[in-house]
N, C-alpha and C positions, 0 to 999 in steps of 0.2 A: 694851295688848297687841293693839291693832287694826292691826297692821302690814300692809303690802301684800305679797301673795303673788303672785309671778310664775309663771305656768304656761308652761312651755316644752314645746312639742309634741315628741313623740318622732319621730325620723325612721324611715322604714320599714326593717326589717331585710332586708338582702340575702339572697337564698336561691337556690340553683341548682335548686330544685324545679320540675319541669315537669308535675306532677300525673300522672305515669306510674309510680306507686309499686309496684314489684315487686322484691323482694329475690332476687338470684341465689343459689341454695343453694351453689354451688361457691365463689364469691368472697365472699359475704356483703355485696355491694354492690348498691345500687339500680340497676336497669337504666335508669331515667330520668335520675337525677342523678349517679350513681357514688359517692354517699356510702355509708358503712357504716351498718348499723343503729344502732350506737352514736352515730355522728355525727348521724344524724337525730334520735335520741331526746334528745341533749344540745343540739341546735342553739340553742334559745331561751335556754339557760343559759350558752352559751359567751360569752367576751368577743369584742369586735370583732376583736381580733388573732387569736384562735383560729379564728373563722369565716373571716377573710382567709387564714389558712394553709391551711385545708381548700379554699377556693375556688381558691387558687393551685395546689394539688396535683391538682385534678380533671382538667385536660386530659391529664395523663399516665397516667390510670387506664384 
């Protein structure tokens, strides 16, 4: 049972965060990155596809 274990480094997770975290009470979106509070809270648990969809929507927010 002494098999070889290959350790694959994880690539960094893309994020629109610019460390200016202030949620706008009117829109519920961060004034720094335009994500919603829910998107921010779930970011690390989202799939790559979910994060990509949020990133694609940000410029129109």
